[in-house]
C-alpha positions in Angstrom: 0.0 0.0 0.0 1.4 3.4 -1.0 1.4 5.8 1.9 -0.1 9.2 1.6 0.6 12.2 3.8 -2.1 13.1 6.3 -2.0 16.8 7.3 -2.0 17.3 11.0 -0.3 13.9 11.5 3.0 14.3 9.6 5.0 17.4 9.2 5.1 19.3 6.0 7.7 17.8 3.6 9.3 18.7 0.3 8.9 16.9 -2.9 12.4 15.6 -2.6 11.9 14.2 0.8 8.3 12.9 0.7 7.9 9.2 0.7 4.7 9.6 -1.2 6.4 10.7 -4.3 7.8 7.8 -6.2 10.2 8.2 -9.2 8.8 7.4 -12.5 10.0 7.2 -16.0 7.7 10.0 -17.2 8.6 13.1 -15.3 5.2 14.7 -16.2 2.0 13.9 -14.2 -1.2 13.4 -16.1 -2.7 15.9 -13.7 -1.8 17.9 -10.6 -4.6 18.9 -8.2 -4.0 22.0 -6.1 -6.0 21.8 -2.9 -6.6 18.8 -0.5 -10.2 19.5 0.7 -13.1 17.3 -0.3 -13.2 18.4 -3.9 -9.5 17.9 -4.4 -9.6 14.5 -2.8 -12.6 13.5 -4.9 -10.7 14.4 -8.0 -7.6 12.5 -6.8 -9.7 9.4 -6.2 -11.6 9.6 -9.4 -8.3 9.9 -11.4 -6.6 7.2 -9.4 -9.5 4.8 -10.2 -8.5 4.9 -13.9 -4.8 4.6 -13.1 -3.9 8.2 -14.0 -0.6 9.4 -12.5 -1.8 12.3 -10.4 -0.3 14.4 -7.7 -2.3 16.4 -5.1 -0.6 19.4 -3.5 -2.1 20.5 -0.2 -1.4 23.7 1.7 -3.2 22.5 4.8 -5.6 25.4 4.8 -9.3 24.5 4.8 -12.5 26.8 5.0 -14.2 24.2 7.4 -11.0 23.7 9.5 -12.3 25.7 12.5 -15.6 23.9 12.8 -16.2 21.1 15.3 -17.9 18.5 13.1 -18.8 17.9 9.3 -22.4 17.2 8.6 -24.7 16.2 5.8 -22.1 13.9 4.3 -23.8 10.4 4.3 -21.6 7.9 6.0 -19.4 10.5 7.7 -22.1 12.7 9.4 -20.7 14.2 12.6 -17.0 13.4 12.1 -14.4 16.1 12.3 -13.2 17.7 9.1 -9.7 16.5 9.9 -10.9 12.9 10.4 -12.7 12.9 7.1 -9.6 14.0 5.2 -7.5 11.5 7.0 -10.1 8.7 6.1 -10.1 9.8 2.5 -6.3 9.8 2.3 -6.1 6.3 3.8 -8.6 4.9 1.3 -6.9 6.6 -1.7 -3.5 5.4 -0.5 -4.4 1.9 -1.9 -4.1 3.3 -5.4 -0.4 3.3 -6.6 -0.7 6.0 -9.1 -1.9 8.6 -6.7 0.5 10.8 -4.7 0.0 13.7 -2.2 2.3 16.2 -0.7 2.1 19.2 1.6 3.1 22.4 0.1 1.7 25.8 -1.2 1.6 26.3 -5.0 2.9 29.7 -5.7 2.8 29.8 -9.6 1.6 27.8 -12.6 3.0 28.4 -16.1 1.3 27.1 -19.2 3.8 25.6 -21.7 3.8 24.2 -25.2 0.4 25.6 -26.1 -1.1 24.4 -22.8 -0.2 20.8 -23.3 2.1 21.0 -20.2 2.0 23.1 -17.1 4.9 23.8 -14.7 3.8 24.1 -11.1 6.1 25.8 -8.7 5.6 24.9 -4.9 7.1 26.1 -1.7 7.4 24.2 1.5 7.5 25.0 5.2 11.2 24.2 5.5 11.9 27.0 3.0 12.6 24.7 0.1 11.0 25.0 -3.4 10.3 22.7 -6.3 8.7 22.6 -9.7 6.8 19.7 -11.2 4.9 19.4 -14.4 1.6 18.0 -15.6 -0.6 17.7 -18.6 -3.7 19.0 -16.9 -4.3 21.3 -13.8 -7.2 21.0 -11.4 -7.8 24.0 -9.1 -9.4 22.9 -5.9 -8.0 25.9 -4.0 -11.2 26.8 -2.0 -12.4 30.1 -0.4 -11.7 31.9 2.8 -14.2 33.9 4.8 -13.5 37.6 5.3 -14.2 38.1 8.9 -14.6 41.5 10.7 -12.0 42.5 13.2 -14.5 42.5 16.1 -12.7 40.9 19.1 -14.0 37.5 19.9 -15.3 36.8 16.4 -12.3 35.2 14.8 -11.3 33.3 17.9 -14.7 31.5 18.1 -15.4 31.2 14.4 -16.9 27.8 13.5 -17.8 27.0 17.1 -21.2 28.4 17.8 -20.6 31.1 15.2 -21.4 29.8 11.7 -22.6 30.8 8.1 -24.0 27.5 6.9 -27.3 26.2 8.6 -26.9 22.8 6.8 -23.4 22.5 8.3 -23.9 23.7 11.9 -27.5 24.9 12.4 -29.1 21.7 13.6 -26.8 21.4 16.6 -28.3 24.9 17.7 -31.9 24.3 17.0 -34.4 26.0 19.2 -31.7 28.0 20.9 -31.5 31.8 21.2 -29.8 33.0 18.0 -28.1 36.2 16.9 -27.7 37.3 13.3 -24.4 38.9 12.3 -24.6 40.8 9.0 -25.9 44.0 7.3 -29.5 45.0 7.6 -30.3 44.4 4.0 -29.5 40.7 4.5 -31.4 40.2 7.8 -34.6 38.9 6.3 -32.9 36.5 4.0 -31.0 35.1 7.0 -34.2 34.7 9.0 -35.9 32.9 6.0 -32.9 30.5 5.7 -32.9 29.6 9.3 -36.6 29.8 10.2 -37.2 26.0 10.5 -34.4 25.8 13.1 -34.7 28.9 15.3 -37.5 31.3 16.5 -35.8 33.4 19.1 -33.8 35.7 16.8 -32.0 39.1 17.2 -30.4 40.8 14.2 -27.2 42.6 15.3 -26.8 44.8 12.2 -23.8 46.7 13.7 -24.8 50.3 12.6 -25.9 49.3 9.1 -29.6 50.4 9.6 -29.3 53.4 7.3 -31.6 54.9 4.6 -29.4 53.2 1.9 -29.5 49.9 3.6 -33.2 50.0 3.9 -33.7 50.9 0.2 -31.4 47.9 -0.6 -33.5 45.7 1.6 -36.7 46.9 0.0 -35.3 46.0 -3.4 -33.9 42.6 -2.4 -36.7 41.5 -0.1 -39.9 43.4 -0.5 -41.9 43.7 2.8 -38.8 42.7 4.7 -39.9 44.7 7.8 -43.2 42.9 7.9 -41.5 39.6 7.5 -39.2 40.3 10.5 -42.3 41.3 12.6 -44.1 38.0 11.7 -41.0 36.1 13.0 -40.7 38.4 16.1 -37.2 39.4 15.0 -35.6 42.3 16.9 -33.1 44.6 15.0 -30.3 45.9 17.1 -28.4 48.6 15.3 -25.8 49.3 18.1 -22.1 49.0 17.2 -20.7 45.8 18.5 -17.6 46.2 20.5 -16.8 42.5 21.4 -18.2 38.9 21.5 -17.4 37.0 24.7 -17.6 33.3 25.0 -19.4 32.3 28.3 -19.8 28.6 27.6 -18.1 26.2 25.2 -20.7 23.8 23.5 -17.8 21.4 22.6 -16.6 20.9 26.1 -17.1 18.1 26.9 -17.4 16.8 23.4 -20.5 14.8 22.6 -20.5 11.1 21.8 -18.3 10.8 18.7 -20.4 8.0 17.3 -23.6 10.2 17.0 -24.1 12.0 13.7 -25.5 15.0 15.6 -25.9 16.2 19.2 -26.8 19.5 20.7 -24.1 22.1 21.2 -24.8 24.4 24.1 -22.5 27.5 23.5 -23.3 30.8 25.2 -22.0 34.2 24.3 -22.5 37.8 25.4 -22.4 40.7 22.9 -20.9 44.0 24.2 -21.7 47.2 22.5 -20.2 50.7 22.5 -23.2 51.7 24.5 -26.0 50.2 26.4 -26.2 46.8 28.1 -24.8 43.5 26.8 -27.0 40.8 25.2 -26.6 37.0 25.5 -27.1 34.5 22.7 -26.5 30.8 22.4 -25.2 31.0 18.8 -24.8 33.2 15.8 -25.8 32.8 12.2 -23.6 35.2 9.9 -23.4 36.6 6.5 -19.9 37.9 5.7 -18.0 38.1 2.4 -15.5 35.5 1.1 -12.7 35.5 -1.3 -10.4 33.1 -3.2 -8.0 31.5 -0.8 -5.2 31.2 -3.6 -4.4 33.6 -6.4 -2.7 31.1 -8.6 -5.7 30.6 -10.9 -6.2 34.3 -11.4 -2.5 34.9 -12.0 -2.5 32.4 -14.8 -5.5 34.1 -16.4 -8.5 32.2 -15.3 -11.5 34.5 -15.5 -13.3 35.3 -12.3 -17.1 35.6 -12.1 -18.3 37.3 -9.0 -15.0 36.4 -7.3 -15.3 32.8 -8.4 -13.0 30.8 -10.8 -15.2 30.7 -14.0 -15.9 27.0 -14.8 -18.0 25.6 -17.6 -20.4 22.9 -16.3 -21.1 21.6 -19.7 -17.3 20.9 -20.2 -16.4 19.2 -17.0 -15.9 22.5 -15.1 -13.1 23.6 -17.5 -12.0 27.2 -17.2 -11.2 29.6 -20.0 -7.6 28.4 -19.9 -7.3 25.2 -21.9 -6.2 22.2 -19.8 -7.2 23.9 -16.5 -10.4 23.0 -14.4 -11.9 24.6 -11.2 -13.8 22.6 -8.7 -15.3 22.9 -5.2 -16.1 26.1 -3.5 -13.7 28.1 -5.6 -15.5 27.7 -8.9 -18.4 29.8 -10.3 -21.2 27.3 -9.8 -21.8 29.1 -6.5 -22.6 25.9 -4.5 -20.6 25.6 -1.3 -21.0 22.4 0.5 -19.1 19.1 1.0 -21.4 16.7 -1.0 -21.3 19.1 -4.0 -17.5 19.6 -3.7 -17.2 15.8 -3.9 -19.5 15.8 -7.0 -17.4 18.5 -8.8 -14.2 16.6 -8.2 -15.5 13.3 -9.6 -17.2 15.3 -12.6 -13.9 16.8 -13.5 -12.0 13.6 -13.1 -14.2 11.8 -15.5 -14.0 14.6 -18.1 -10.3 15.1 -17.7 -9.6 11.4 -18.1 -11.6 11.1 -21.3 -9.9 14.3 -22.6 -6.5 12.8 -21.9 -7.6 9.5 -23.5 -8.6 11.3 -26.7 -5.4 13.1 -26.9 -3.5 9.9 -26.4 -5.5 8.2 -29.0 -4.9 11.0 -31.5 -1.1 10.7 -30.8 -1.1 7.0 -31.3 -3.0 7.2 -34.6 -0.7 10.0 -35.8 2.4 8.0 -34.9 0.8 5.2 -37.0 0.5 7.5 -40.1 -3.2 7.9 -39.6 -4.7 11.4 -40.2 -6.5 12.6 -37.2 -9.2 15.3 -37.0 -11.0 16.3 -33.9 -13.7 19.0 -33.6 -13.6 20.5 -30.2 -17.4 21.2 -30.2 -17.9 17.5 -30.4 -16.2 17.0 -27.0 -19.2 17.5 -24.6 -21.0 15.8 -21.9 -23.0 13.7 -24.3 -20.0 12.3 -25.8 -18.5 11.5 -22.5 -21.6 9.7 -21.3 -21.6 7.7 -24.5 -18.0 6.8 -24.1 -18.1 5.9 -20.4 -21.6 4.2 -20.6 -21.4 1.5 -23.2 -24.5 -0.6 -23.9 -24.6 -3.8 -21.9 -25.8 -5.3 -18.6 -24.6 -2.1 -16.8 -26.1 0.4 -19.4 -27.6 3.4 -17.6 -29.8 4.8 -20.4 -29.7 7.6 -22.8 -27.9 10.8 -22.0 -30.1 13.5 -20.2 -28.8 17.0 -19.6 
């Protein structure tokens, strides 16, 4: 069994010193995946299943890293994000063509008309290295842009969350605070209304005429909706958030997919009395965690790496794909991240196989013509789904 590095267990290693990197006759990987979260691991698994020589480079930074548990992932509901990554790597380690290494990709250079890519990586010990691949998969993720309010960053992901599917159920029927601008308060209430009814919207000084006009436009009758749900709007400026009780101490039974988390916080303001809340549901902006995609020319749509869903999540740069939270499909959850990794793995493999077939035919003296527009999801479905006992039916968009 080939070992694969598990972050948090082994130290960061350079390519030269990593036991996971085995020398091969061909110095170019079929694909290099940048990012070791769920989408990157899914792509690594999918490509390993068809014996593609693939390398995953993982910086060890994850958007869901601070949260206590990962939810809504069947078979792994309630495990910690770190455990899930470890378990995934353990399973992938049985595939000898898959490799992983800890490092931060600093630059990607397209070579030979995008048929090869040079990937520069730096490591914690100060060393650097460059490896090459025929295709690139960007699984670089997002990072949340958190205000500098004291107590917010320290408690992020532990009673203060932005995803109700990820963390809301553990705080059901508890007193909830909303953290975000006034114009988003009604949307937040609508999203969390099946879980919480005791809600205060801490809008932190954003209750202004402009914000009210924006709220009228985005959510007509928003004030009436907040009244229906008995939501109080507190416009005072937040000075600090204090943790009074840790809902993860002691930790719940780890065998359970979900268990209540009884956190408790107090909110201090620049004036007036403090307010206590059991948890907070937030709306803060986010951004790309890595700029390597943008630096190589990948188009950004609304701050996301533009990815064409009809072409296996390919970007505008030939040979480069974007998956997971980082891409422009605007879906940010673990099950979808896994789907995007597998979708790109299938598409990328078929693309490589076609290129290899063209080279083999050309070397045999056979003229090869290929229309790019013929390479779409329908052709992939037909190629990967031959008629027979396992035939899955006709292609449906």
